[in-house]
N, C-alpha and C positions, 0 to 999 in steps of 0.2 A: 142387783147393786145399783145405787143411785149416786150420781155425782152432780154437784151444783157448782156452777162457775159464774161469778159475779164480774161486772164491769161497770164503768161509768163514773167512778169516783174521781176525785182530784181536787184542785184548788178552785174555788168559786167565789165570786164577790158577793157581799151581802146584797140580798134582793134577787140573786140569781135563781135559775130554775133548771138544774141538771136533772137527768133521768138515769137512775140506776137500772141495770138489767141483770137478770139471773137466769141462766140457761140450765135446764134440767136434762141431764143425760141419764136415761133410764126408760122405763115403759109406763104407759098410761098416765102421762102428765095431766091430761084433761080430767082425771078422776081425783086429783089431789088439790087441796087448798095450799096456798103458798103464803108464807109469812115473812115479813121483814122485821128484824130486830136491830137494836143499837146496843153496842157494848159500852158499859160504864166500868168504873174500877172494880166494883163488886157485884154487878148485876148486868143482865142483858134483857131489858124489857121489850115487849112487842111495840113496834112502831105502827105497822099497818098489816092488814091481811086481805087477801083476795080468795074467796071460796072457790071451790070447783065450779059452782054454778055462776060465779062472777060477782057475788055480793061482797062489797068491801066493808071492812071495819077498821077503825082507827084508834090510836091512843089520843087522849084528849089534847095533848100538847101539839099535835100535828093536824088535827081535824080542820079541814078547810084549806090546808096548805099542801099536804102530801096526798097523792092519789096512787093507789096500787091498781095495776091492770095486768092482763095476761093475753098472750097470743098462743092459743093451743097448737096452731099449725107450726109454730116455731119452738114449741116447748119452752117458752120464755115468759117470765113474769117481770114486770117493770115497777119502779117506784119513781113517780114524778114528784120532784120536790120543788115547790114554789115558794117564793118570798123567803129565801133562806136567811137565817139569822146566825150570828157567830156561835150562839149556843147550840146550833144544830150540828156543829162540827163533831165528828166522831167516826167510829168504825161500824159499818153497817153490814149485817149478814142476812142472807136469805135462808129459809128453812122449809123443809118438807118433812111431814110426819107420816110415815107409812107403817101401818101395823105396829104401832107403839114404838117405832124406831125413828129417832130424829136424825135427819141428814142436814148438814150445814155446808154453806159455801165457805170460801177462804176469807171472805170479808173484803169490803172495799172502803177505802178511807175517803171521807169528805172533809175538806178543810174550807171553812168559810172565812174569808178575809174581810176585815172591816175597812 
């Protein structure tokens, strides 16, 4: 069984640089890619991903501003969000996909104030 717990959201000013964190409670964290998603009204597209080997991938809208990373010793993945814009406001989730099963965190809200 896997549990993901996110933290780090909140109210941030435009241009701010918060870092979200997602701690993985389970086994073999280092073997799994971790993905960040953002919730919209009817969709939840990928924002960024950090592979098990450490290679990052990004959605086009955030490339150059958001950076995923991981600390395998802490079983935690991070999403650093730079140069935030009001349109980045939303509910962000982390995800781990293990053996065709998706595990999700509870979500963390980011509100960018102008």
